[in-house]
Backbone as CSV, one residue per row, in Angstrom:
resi,resn,N_x,N_y,N_z,CA_x,CA_y,CA_z,C_x,C_y,C_z
1,MET,-5.366,6.114,19.041,-5.231,7.155,16.768,-4.039,6.400,16.381
2,THR,-4.448,5.523,14.911,-2.882,4.514,14.608,-2.317,6.066,14.050
3,ILE,-1.061,5.086,12.964,-1.186,6.420,12.666,-1.347,6.384,10.949
4,PHE,-1.835,5.358,10.975,-2.758,4.741,10.101,-3.999,5.772,9.663
5,SER,-4.661,6.174,10.587,-5.434,7.304,11.117,-5.724,8.552,11.106
6,LYS,-4.292,8.833,11.302,-3.715,10.356,11.359,-3.031,10.356,9.769
7,ILE,-3.018,9.188,8.847,-2.398,9.729,7.548,-3.790,10.035,6.895
8,ILE,-4.618,9.057,7.487,-6.856,9.363,6.527,-6.469,10.898,6.902
9,ALA,-6.266,11.204,8.233,-6.971,12.657,8.576,-6.204,13.762,8.535
10,GLY,-5.162,13.563,7.127,-4.572,14.344,6.997,-3.165,15.351,8.421
11,GLU,-3.800,14.342,8.686,-2.516,14.752,10.071,-0.924,14.225,9.712
12,ILE,-0.789,13.681,9.177,0.405,12.787,8.700,0.879,12.647,7.266
13,PRO,1.331,13.545,6.458,1.609,13.685,4.886,1.794,12.202,4.755
14,CYS,1.788,11.693,3.573,1.951,10.902,2.407,1.361,10.972,1.317
15,TYR,2.312,9.738,0.236,2.648,9.883,-1.269,1.394,8.771,-1.467
16,LYS,0.259,9.793,-2.182,-1.129,9.378,-2.152,-1.123,8.366,-3.806
17,LEU,-1.245,7.851,-3.602,-1.995,6.786,-5.324,-3.749,6.537,-4.896
18,ALA,-4.088,6.516,-4.233,-5.781,6.989,-4.722,-6.572,7.058,-3.410
19,GLU,-7.581,7.321,-3.655,-8.522,7.065,-2.062,-9.983,6.822,-3.129
20,ASN,-10.596,7.006,-1.914,-11.942,7.309,-1.996,-13.432,7.264,-0.987
21,GLU,-13.624,7.184,-0.155,-14.860,6.867,0.999,-14.210,5.641,2.123
22,HIS,-13.439,4.848,1.523,-13.403,4.207,2.158,-11.766,3.941,2.266
23,PHE,-11.119,3.746,1.199,-9.827,3.207,1.416,-8.894,4.189,0.939
24,ILE,-7.567,3.432,0.947,-6.241,5.052,1.170,-5.279,4.111,0.725
25,ALA,-4.615,4.627,0.103,-3.836,2.997,-1.043,-2.513,4.365,-1.044
26,PHE,-1.620,4.669,-0.396,-0.323,5.635,-0.431,1.318,4.555,-0.449
27,LEU,2.387,5.296,-0.502,3.466,4.579,-0.755,4.243,4.141,0.750
28,ASP,4.279,2.576,0.957,4.956,2.493,2.545,6.622,3.304,2.502
29,ILE,6.580,3.293,3.495,7.776,4.682,3.504,9.213,4.021,3.779
30,PHE,8.773,2.559,4.339,9.756,1.569,3.986,9.937,0.334,3.779
31,PRO,9.973,0.868,2.506,9.872,-0.218,1.089,11.142,-1.137,1.490
32,LEU,9.817,-2.363,0.369,10.842,-3.543,0.446,11.671,-3.211,-0.859
33,ARG,10.424,-2.923,-2.319,10.989,-2.724,-3.970,10.312,-1.265,-3.921
34,LYS,11.062,-0.921,-5.175,9.759,0.318,-5.545,8.813,0.107,-6.165
35,GLY,7.193,0.837,-5.881,6.096,0.534,-6.312,5.782,-0.045,-4.582
36,HIS,6.180,-0.502,-3.904,5.669,-0.843,-2.619,4.774,-0.272,-2.006
37,ALA,3.466,-0.610,-1.950,2.749,0.772,-1.366,1.149,-0.300,-0.744
38,LEU,0.733,0.230,0.415,-0.668,0.164,1.417,-1.938,0.082,1.126
39,VAL,-2.932,-0.852,1.356,-3.693,0.026,0.832,-4.833,-0.148,2.324
40,VAL,-5.236,0.801,2.891,-5.677,0.877,4.399,-7.177,1.336,4.278
41,PRO,-8.177,0.282,4.305,-9.880,0.704,4.642,-9.330,2.429,6.531
42,LYS,-10.418,3.120,6.344,-10.064,3.616,6.546,-11.357,4.053,7.775
43,ILE,-11.703,2.797,8.222,-12.485,2.097,9.766,-11.361,1.883,10.326
44,GLU,-10.757,2.179,11.721,-9.934,1.537,12.295,-10.464,0.221,12.783
45,ILE,-9.726,-0.126,12.768,-9.999,-1.771,13.570,-8.902,-2.749,13.242
46,ASP,-8.008,-3.190,14.153,-7.112,-4.088,14.092,-6.301,-4.967,12.822
47,LYS,-7.510,-6.173,12.945,-7.384,-7.300,12.427,-8.245,-7.659,11.147
48,LEU,-7.717,-7.286,10.087,-8.559,-7.208,8.635,-9.486,-8.102,8.436
49,PHE,-9.659,-9.637,9.426,-10.440,-10.705,9.276,-12.095,-9.668,10.336
50,ASP,-11.600,-8.772,10.864,-12.522,-8.388,11.794,-12.927,-7.261,11.310
51,LEU,-12.697,-7.159,10.118,-13.497,-5.315,8.917,-14.989,-6.845,8.855
52,PRO,-15.733,-5.562,8.965,-16.703,-5.536,8.046,-16.513,-6.305,6.219
53,ASN,-17.648,-7.293,6.492,-17.632,-7.726,4.599,-18.221,-7.192,3.719
54,GLU,-18.411,-6.215,3.580,-18.278,-5.292,2.544,-16.846,-4.255,2.458
55,TYR,-16.476,-3.908,3.915,-14.809,-3.236,3.614,-14.095,-4.671,3.290
56,LEU,-14.181,-5.457,3.577,-12.948,-6.882,3.246,-13.060,-7.545,1.940
57,THR,-14.078,-7.504,0.860,-14.468,-7.461,-0.374,-14.441,-5.475,-1.562
58,GLY,-14.877,-5.243,-0.444,-14.221,-3.904,-0.863,-12.606,-3.731,-1.317
59,LEU,-12.143,-3.758,0.066,-10.327,-3.814,-0.246,-9.405,-3.892,-1.033
60,LEU,-10.184,-5.416,-1.798,-9.907,-6.275,-2.353,-9.933,-4.973,-4.287
61,THR,-11.318,-4.829,-4.667,-11.793,-4.504,-5.861,-11.126,-2.592,-5.644
62,PHE,-10.887,-1.799,-4.314,-9.740,-0.913,-4.432,-8.814,-1.317,-4.335
63,ALA,-8.035,-2.523,-4.206,-6.225,-2.203,-4.304,-6.630,-3.373,-6.011
64,LYS,-6.978,-3.647,-7.091,-6.615,-3.899,-7.570,-6.283,-3.064,-9.191
65,PRO,-7.568,-1.806,-9.134,-5.595,-0.520,-9.976,-4.815,-0.497,-9.892
66,VAL,-4.558,0.066,-8.311,-3.761,0.515,-8.138,-2.501,-0.740,-8.511
67,ALA,-2.691,-1.453,-7.600,-1.792,-3.217,-7.916,-1.300,-3.094,-9.909
68,LYS,-2.188,-2.781,-10.945,-2.277,-2.816,-11.917,-1.127,-2.554,-12.662
69,ALA,-1.269,-0.528,-12.175,-0.853,0.360,-12.252,0.548,0.369,-11.242
70,ILE,1.084,-0.075,-10.089,2.276,-0.323,-9.279,2.855,-1.216,-10.676
71,GLU,2.034,-3.084,-11.582,2.135,-3.071,-12.277,3.277,-3.239,-13.566
72,LYS,2.624,-2.459,-13.622,2.458,-1.892,-14.872,3.804,-0.428,-14.968
73,ALA,4.659,0.357,-13.935,5.315,1.168,-13.594,6.522,0.387,-13.248
74,PHE,6.060,-0.944,-12.755,7.648,-1.782,-12.172,7.287,-3.002,-12.733
75,PRO,7.557,-2.630,-13.805,7.750,-4.465,-14.647,8.064,-5.645,-13.335
76,CYS,7.517,-6.616,-13.158,7.462,-7.454,-12.193,6.460,-8.792,-12.621
77,ASN,7.493,-10.266,-11.945,6.424,-11.199,-12.441,4.957,-10.956,-12.159
78,ARG,5.365,-10.267,-10.312,3.275,-9.469,-10.565,3.469,-8.594,-8.743
79,VAL,2.475,-8.755,-8.583,2.347,-7.562,-7.540,1.758,-8.813,-6.842
80,SER,2.459,-8.575,-5.280,1.470,-9.996,-4.446,1.048,-9.051,-3.698
81,ILE,0.164,-9.433,-2.926,-0.603,-8.862,-1.535,-0.155,-9.521,-0.324
82,LEU,0.251,-8.920,1.086,0.145,-9.255,1.755,-0.046,-8.475,3.344
83,THR,-0.252,-9.818,3.931,-1.381,-9.356,5.140,0.323,-9.638,6.529
84,VAL,0.307,-8.379,7.476,0.924,-8.745,8.293,0.192,-8.342,9.447
85,GLY,-0.015,-6.544,9.303,-0.702,-6.627,10.513,0.218,-6.214,11.827
86,LEU,1.546,-6.819,12.230,1.502,-6.102,13.768,2.097,-4.942,14.003
87,GLU,3.515,-4.467,12.890,3.592,-3.345,12.839,2.316,-2.225,13.289
88,VAL,1.115,-2.047,12.329,0.813,-0.771,12.855,-1.145,-1.661,13.278
89,PRO,-1.870,-1.425,14.127,-2.773,-2.035,14.679,-4.197,-1.383,13.876
90,HIS,-3.963,-1.710,12.577,-4.662,-1.244,11.505,-4.865,-1.932,10.319
91,ALA,-5.905,-2.338,10.499,-6.158,-3.694,9.155,-5.373,-2.477,7.942
92,HIS,-4.289,-3.482,7.568,-3.776,-3.635,5.754,-3.765,-3.949,5.302
93,VAL,-3.070,-3.820,3.603,-2.769,-4.796,3.444,-0.978,-4.904,2.424
94,HIS,-0.183,-5.130,1.818,0.897,-4.652,1.493,0.833,-4.892,-0.054
95,LEU,0.540,-4.314,-1.136,1.101,-4.049,-2.467,1.913,-3.998,-2.542
96,ILE,3.493,-5.410,-3.159,4.584,-5.274,-3.121,4.865,-6.283,-4.770
97,PRO,5.927,-5.404,-5.335,6.645,-5.771,-6.754,6.865,-6.893,-6.538
98,MET,6.637,-8.267,-7.477,8.592,-8.941,-6.613,8.155,-10.212,-7.954
99,ASP,9.342,-10.239,-7.887,9.791,-11.819,-8.986,10.617,-13.170,-8.536
100,LYS,10.389,-13.118,-7.669,11.049,-13.957,-6.729,9.929,-14.278,-5.195
101,THR,10.169,-15.643,-4.731,9.582,-15.689,-3.101,10.476,-14.622,-2.414
102,GLU,11.475,-14.898,-1.966,11.794,-14.274,-1.519,12.139,-12.272,-0.592
103,ASP,11.654,-11.433,-2.184,10.987,-9.928,-2.075,9.844,-9.940,-1.546
104,MET,8.858,-10.337,-0.588,8.233,-10.530,0.073,8.594,-10.785,1.249
105,ASN,9.399,-10.938,2.096,10.136,-11.451,3.086,10.276,-9.779,3.664
106,LEU,9.192,-9.861,4.397,9.481,-8.205,5.498,10.351,-8.743,6.661
107,LEU,11.437,-9.030,6.496,13.069,-9.032,7.191,13.691,-8.699,6.751
108,ASN,13.623,-8.608,5.028,14.921,-8.222,3.819,15.118,-6.580,4.328
109,ASP,16.179,-6.402,3.428,16.611,-5.268,4.200,15.668,-3.939,3.198
110,LYS,15.289,-1.992,3.822,14.347,-1.638,3.376,15.072,-0.724,2.430
111,LEU,14.409,-0.492,1.371,15.108,1.123,0.179,15.356,1.691,1.406
112,SER,16.534,3.145,0.662,16.147,4.251,2.055,15.755,5.003,0.375
113,LEU,15.315,6.200,0.811,15.146,6.213,-0.775,14.637,7.889,-0.305
114,THR,15.114,8.545,-0.963,14.915,10.317,-0.890,13.395,10.909,-0.948
115,SER,12.736,11.833,-0.768,11.685,12.647,-0.960,11.727,12.563,-2.748
116,ASP,12.662,13.232,-3.081,12.505,12.878,-4.362,12.100,11.624,-5.493
117,GLU,12.575,10.568,-5.189,12.476,9.716,-5.499,11.591,8.685,-5.265
118,PHE,10.630,9.180,-3.668,9.233,8.602,-3.376,7.694,9.494,-4.082
119,LYS,8.098,10.583,-4.616,7.447,11.478,-5.344,7.802,10.636,-6.649
120,GLN,9.063,10.744,-7.621,9.211,10.092,-8.777,8.607,8.430,-9.233
121,ILE,8.184,7.688,-8.101,7.743,6.545,-8.203,6.211,7.106,-7.806
122,GLN,5.870,8.178,-6.810,4.039,8.322,-7.100,4.197,8.073,-7.662
123,GLY,4.473,8.753,-8.756,4.386,9.941,-10.024,4.202,8.889,-11.757
124,LEU,4.792,7.590,-11.497,4.939,6.567,-12.477,3.784,5.529,-11.808
125,ILE,3.354,5.600,-10.941,2.422,4.821,-10.443,1.003,5.503,-10.878
126,LEU,0.833,6.835,-10.720,0.086,7.238,-11.044,-0.031,7.813,-12.216
127,LYS,0.661,7.774,-13.306,0.498,8.538,-14.578,-0.126,6.882,-15.009
128,SER,0.536,5.386,-14.249,-0.544,4.295,-15.033,-1.455,3.700,-14.690
129,LEU,-1.989,4.846,-13.645,-3.844,4.045,-13.536,-4.781,5.289,-14.144
130,GLN,-3.860,6.334,-14.684,-4.437,6.959,-15.853,-5.218,6.112,-16.925
């Protein structure tokens, strides 16, 4: 069972942004920028392109309002999507607010945020989702 499956099962807490029967979106706990979120299918499949077609297309449809809310809460040039998947063997995408290409580099230093800061970021995004 991956860490994402444990989050989906409620065994590990997260800063949830959105959820439906097939997907969940939550804040990355090692963010590159404020608003950096993950979108994860609820089925545990390692590689993004091994997902069934309905999950692959559904993932983008589910991610769209989350990305728009991140962009509204944290004004930026755009919210980009990044797929790496090596750190957790469970298909997922990163939604990262960016102003320049370097903002997407996963080798950049990660932000160190407190629980209160994560809750504030979560609140701003949730407010923008409404």
